[in-house]
N, C-alpha and C positions, 0 to 999 in steps of 0.2 A: 547691517549696523552692529557695531561692537557692543559687548555687554556693558562696557563702561559708559558708552553713549546712551544706551537704554536706561541705565541707572541714573545718569545725570538728568535726562529728560523726565524721568519719573519723579526724582527729587524736586525738580523745577515745578512740576505739576502739584506736588504735595505742598510746596511752599506757597504757591499761588492760592491754593485752596485754604491754607491756614490764614493767609492775609484776608481772604474774603470773609471767612467765618468771624474774624475779630471785628469786622465792620458792619455786622448785621445783628439786629435784635433777635436773638435766638428764642426768647420768650414768645415773640410774635410768631415765629416759625412754628413753635410748638402749638400755639393757638390754632393756626391754620390746619395743622395736621389733625388736631382733635375735632375741628369743625367738619372735617370730611366724614368722620364717623362711619356709618354703614355703607356709605357710597364709595369709600376708598377702593374696595376691590373692583368696582365697576370701571374705574379709571383705566384699568389694564386691559379691558376687553377689546378696544379698538385695535390694539397691536396684534391680537390674534388674527384679525382680518388682514392686517398689513402683511403679516408673515405668509398668509395664504395667497395674497396677491403677488408677492414677490416670488413665491414658489411657482406659481402659475407662469410668471414671466420667465423664470428659469426653464420650465418645462417647454415653453414655446421656443426657447433658444436651442433645443435639441432637434427641432424640425418635425415634419409630419410622420417620420418613421420611428419616432421614439416609442419604446415599449416599456420604459421604466414607470413604475406605479407612482402616483402623486404622493401617497403617504411616504414612500421611500425617499422621494426628493425632499419632502417637508422635513423629516427628521435629519436627513443628511445636511440640508441647508442649516438647520438649527445647530448642528455640530460644528460646521464650518464657520458660521457667524460667531460662535463663542470664541473661536481662535482669532477671528478678525477683530473682535472687541477687546482682546487682551494683548494684541500686538500693534505696534505703530506702523507708520508709513503706508497711508492710503488704504488701510484695512484690506490688504491683499493676501495676508498670510493664510487665510482660510480657504482660498480658492484651490490651491493644489491639494489641500486636505479633502475638500469635497470631491474632486476628481479621483483621488486615490480611493476614497471610501466607496465610490460607485463602481470601482473595478470588481468589488465583491458581487455585483449584480450584472456582471458580464458587459459592462460599459467600458470600452477601451479608454485608456488614460488620455489619449489625444482627443478623443471625442468629448470626454468629460471636461477637459481643460478648455476646449474650444467653446463649449456651451457656457462654462463658468465665466470665461473672459467676456463673451458677448453679453451675457446677462448683467455682469458688473458694469460694462460700458453703457448698456441701455438704461440701467438703473441710474447711473450718473447723469446721463442725458436727460432722463425724466426729472431728476432732481434739479438740473439746470433750468429747465422750463418752469418748474414749480417755484424756484427761487425768484425768477424773473416775475412771475405772477405775484408772488408774495411781496416783492419790492414795490410793484405797482399799487397793490392794495394798501401798503403801509406808507405810501408817498406823503400823505398828509402829516404823518408823524416824523418822517425822515427829513422833510424840508426844514424842520426846526432844529435839526442836528446835522449840519452839512458835513461835519467830520465823519459821522457814521455813514451818511449817504454816499460820499465819495469813496470811502473805504469799501463799501458794498459794491459800488460800480467797478472799482479796480479788481476786486476779487471775482466778480461775475465775468468781466472781460478776460481775465487771466484763465479762469476755468473754461470759458468758451473756446479760447485759443487752444488749450491743452486737449479738450475733447475733440475739437475739429481736427487737430493733428493726429490724434489716436485713431479716429474714424477713418481718416484718409490713409493712414499707415496700415491699418488692418485690412482695408480694401485692396491694398497693393502688396501685402505680404510684409508685415512689420518686422518680424524677426529676421527674415531673409535680407531685408534692406539694412538692418543693423549689422548683420554679419558682413555684408558687402562693404559697408562703410568702415568697419574695423579692419577688414582685410586690406582695403585700400591704403590704410594708414599703418598697416603692419602692427596692429594693436590687439589682435584676437588672442585672448589667453588660451593656453593649451588645454586648460581644464574645461573650456567651453566646446572644444572640438567634438567630444563625445555626444553633445546635445544637438549638434548641427542638423542631423537628419531628422531627429524628433521634432525640432522646432520648424523645420521646413514642412514636415507633414502637418504640423499644427497650422501653419500659414495657409497651406492648401485647403485644409478643412474649413477654416474661417472664410476664405475668399469664395469658395464654392457655395457656402451657405448664404453669403451676401448676394450672390448672383442668382441662386436658384429659389430662395425662399424669402423674398422681401415681405410677403404677407405675414409670415411668422415673426419677422423682425418688428413689424408694426404692432402686432398683437402683444409681443413681449414688452415693447415700449409702453403701450397703453396700460398693460397690467401693472407695471412699475409706477406709472404716473398715478393710477388709481390708488395704489398703496400709499404714495405720498399724501394724496388728498385725504384719504381715510385717517391717516395719522393725525390730522387736525382735530378729529373728534376727541382724541385724548386731551388736547388743550381745552376744548369746550367742556369736557367732563370735569376736568380739574377745577376750572374757574367756577362752574356751577356748584361743585361740591363745597367750595368755600364761600358760596353765596355772593359771588362777584360775576354775574353772567356777562358774557361778551358776545358780539356779533360773529357770525360764521366767517365773514371777511377778515375780522381781526384774528380769529383762530387760525385761518389759513396763512395769514401773514406771519404770525408768531411761529408757527410750525416751520415755515419755509426759512425764516431768518435764523431760527434756532439750529437748523441743519447746517447753516453756514458757520455758526459759532463752533459747532462740533468739528466741521470739516477742516477749518483753518489750523487746527491743532493736531493734525493727523500724525505728527511726529512724536506726540506724547501718548503713552499707553492710556487708552480710555479717554483721551482728551482732557485728562484730569486738570482741574483748576481753570483752564481756558474756557471749556464748555460751561462751567458753572458761573464764572464771571460774565461770560457772554450772555447767558440766560438772564442774569440779574440786570445787566445793562438793557437788554431787550425788553424785559417786563417793565422796567422803569420808563423806557421810551414810550410805552403805551399808557403811562400815567399811574402805574401801580407801584407800591412800595418795594424796595429791594428785598425785604423779608419774604415777600410773595415770590420774588424771583428765585431765591434760594430754596423755598418750598417746592416750586416748580422743578428745579434742578434735582432736588432730593428725591421727589417722586419718580422722576425719570431714571435716576440712578437705581432705584429699587426695581423698576421694571427691567432695566438692562441686566441687573444682577440676577433676576429671576430667569431670564432667557439664557444668560451665560451658564447658569447652574444647570438648567435643563439640557443645554447643548453639551456640556462636559459630561453629564450623566449619560447622554446618548453615546458619546465617545467611549466611555469606560465600560458600559454595560452591554451595548448592542453591537459594538464594533471591535471590542477587545483592544482598544487603542493603547491601554497600559502595557500589553504584551508586545505590541509593535514598537513602542518607544524604549523598551528595556534593552 
């Protein structure tokens, strides 16, 4: 994506956020923030466990022969996810970064990329299942808003089709099939020729893993699914902190549907504006004021900023990323 397109999407997100802020009682938002008091730091604890679950899911994607330490994967994932959160288009920019960083620990680039791709796909598949569960749990609220219900149905069906296609493609050698298709139409760019052998090797690594280690695929999927479920505890903690307790089923539904609000704006850096407006709409759907929705979004932005900052710090201090970019 060109710099101009990134700038335009960023400006679009900033504009949407500005419109949102003008339509919310900021004094009430401030009141909610003050009510959290000493409990505010506790809201961020669940996502430490979420990161641990997702790192475990990534470790399983390396298979039984993986020798890389869990701590190394944790900080490497933190660094890669900081890039994912700062770049648009499906949050994929950090996956090559993760694979590149792991070469410092004698993990071949192809092996690192294969594990990163499989972990990202399995995380998305776990999210798909979680969103379906959340939609079911929120059905009593969704039926009162058929516009939101049918939008969610369309998004879920589209995501399911894309995931199904990717899974099928990776099982058969996705990149090799893409090259074959481009070759058949004489559309293969010359600049891609130097990557042909590397991508073929990547295909072979992924296909062999699918065939040889289905148990590890299942463990990775379950780890990521557990991470999505534990993320709901952040919702519970936030609502309890402002003295508006909700049921666990509602927290699960809000967490699941909030991930959709973030995902549909993948082309905007940080899903700026769309994620925040979606959170406000979602919180209102459950009968709470829009100001609570903006508070919810603001707290999540703070948590994201915290993890992004730590990830960038890892890049700069532990991997010398500044010297590699120079």
